[in-house]
C-alpha positions in Angstrom: -23.6 23.2 -27.6 -20.2 22.7 -28.9 -17.2 24.4 -27.3 -15.2 26.4 -30.0 -12.1 27.0 -27.5 -10.8 24.9 -24.9 -8.6 26.5 -22.3 -6.2 24.9 -20.1 -3.8 25.8 -17.7 -0.6 23.8 -18.7 1.7 25.1 -15.6 -0.8 23.9 -13.0 -2.5 20.4 -12.9 -4.8 17.8 -10.5 -2.9 14.9 -9.9 -6.2 12.3 -8.9 -5.1 9.6 -7.1 -7.1 6.3 -6.3 -5.7 5.5 -2.3 -7.1 2.1 -1.3 -8.8 2.4 1.8 -6.5 1.2 4.0 -3.7 3.4 3.4 -5.7 7.3 3.8 -5.2 7.1 6.7 -2.9 9.4 8.7 -1.6 10.9 5.8 -2.4 14.4 6.3 -2.8 17.3 3.0 -0.1 19.0 2.9 1.9 15.7 2.3 4.4 15.8 0.1 4.0 13.2 -2.2 6.2 11.6 -5.0 5.6 10.5 -8.3 6.7 9.2 -12.1 5.3 9.7 -15.1 6.0 7.3 -18.1 7.8 10.6 -20.8 10.7 11.0 -18.1 12.0 8.0 -17.1 14.6 7.8 -13.6 12.9 11.6 -13.2 10.9 11.9 -9.5 8.3 15.0 -9.6 7.0 16.0 -6.1 3.8 17.8 -5.5 1.3 18.1 -1.8 -1.4 16.4 -1.1 -4.5 19.3 -1.8 -7.7 17.6 -1.0 -9.1 14.5 0.4 -12.2 12.7 -0.8 -13.4 12.0 2.5 -15.7 8.8 1.0 -14.6 5.6 -0.4 -15.5 4.4 -3.9 -18.2 1.3 -2.9 -17.1 -0.6 -6.5 -13.2 0.1 -6.1 -13.0 0.5 -2.6 -10.4 3.2 -2.9 -10.7 6.9 -1.8 -9.7 10.1 -4.2 -6.8 12.0 -3.0 -5.7 15.4 -5.5 -2.7 16.7 -5.7 -1.9 19.6 -7.0 1.3 19.9 -9.4 3.5 22.9 -9.8 4.6 22.6 -13.6 6.5 25.5 -14.4 8.1 24.8 -17.9 4.5 22.8 -19.0 6.7 19.5 -19.1 3.6 17.5 -18.4 1.0 16.7 -20.5 -3.2 16.4 -19.0 -4.1 13.0 -19.2 -0.8 11.0 -18.6 -0.9 8.5 -16.2 1.5 8.0 -13.1 2.8 6.0 -11.1 2.7 7.3 -7.1 5.2 6.8 -4.5 2.2 6.9 -1.8 3.5 7.4 1.9 1.8 4.5 3.7 1.8 5.8 8.2 -0.2 4.0 10.4 -1.2 5.6 13.9 -0.5 2.8 15.2 2.1 -0.2 15.5 2.3 -2.8 12.9 4.3 -6.2 12.6 6.1 -7.2 9.7 7.3 -10.4 9.4 9.5 -12.4 6.4 7.7 -12.3 2.9 8.3 -16.5 2.8 6.2 -16.8 6.1 2.6 -15.8 4.9 1.2 -19.1 3.3 -2.3 -19.5 1.7 -4.4 -22.0 0.4 -8.2 -22.1 -1.4 -9.3 -21.0 2.5 -7.3 -19.1 4.3 -3.9 -16.8 4.6 -2.5 -17.5 8.0 1.3 -17.6 9.2 3.0 -21.0 10.9 3.4 -20.1 14.5 5.6 -22.1 17.0 3.8 -22.5 20.4 4.9 -25.1 22.8 6.9 -26.5 20.5 4.4 -27.3 18.1 2.3 -25.6 14.4 -0.2 -23.4 14.5 -1.8 -21.9 12.0 -2.8 -18.2 13.0 -5.2 -16.7 10.4 -3.8 -13.1 8.7 -4.5 -10.7 6.7 -1.3 -8.6 4.7 -0.7 -5.0 4.5 2.5 -3.6 3.0 5.2 -5.1 1.1 8.9 -3.0 1.6 11.9 -5.1 0.4 11.2 -8.7 1.9 9.6 -7.6 4.8 4.9 -7.4 4.7 2.9 -6.3 7.2 0.6 -8.5 8.9 -2.6 -8.1 10.9 -3.5 -11.0 12.8 -3.1 -12.6 16.5 0.7 -12.3 16.1 2.5 -10.6 19.1 6.3 -9.0 19.0 8.8 -11.7 19.8 6.4 -14.6 18.3 8.5 -17.5 17.0 7.1 -18.3 13.4 8.1 -20.2 10.4 10.3 -18.3 7.9 8.9 -20.3 5.4 5.2 -20.9 6.1 3.9 -24.1 4.1 0.0 -25.8 4.7 2.1 -28.6 4.8 2.9 -28.4 8.0 -0.6 -28.9 9.8 -1.3 -27.7 13.3 -0.4 -29.3 16.4 2.9 -31.1 14.5 6.0 -31.1 16.8 8.9 -28.8 15.8 12.5 -28.0 17.1 13.0 -24.5 16.6 16.5 -23.1 15.5 
């Protein structure tokens, strides 16, 4: 049966955000999240996290998170795409390196570490990028010396003179 009338509440919306599974940890319900919409360039909207699905979509590797958006002036249009500034928080310490230090080839993503004056390739996975810095997950420790401009031309074992 086709409905005759459709009732909508235009002063309150549910914003569903597909958050990558790596970025869901450490962000609890109630956290305020900022977002923008194309209809209001430069304007920032805010809404609290109301519900977290706690289930990863196996096709997209994302988890649905719902924000309850108060819209007292009924300015937002249902169905509008939003750009969300997700508050990434880690429950454990991580390391950041210059973006230019991370190198990729067809086989691996790595950082060139200087160990005993020689080049060493350290396989890494990357996380959040913030400005010129990128979060890395690999066998690196705070204080390790790495090349700020990684390159696959610098083969493991090559002698180096750090500056």
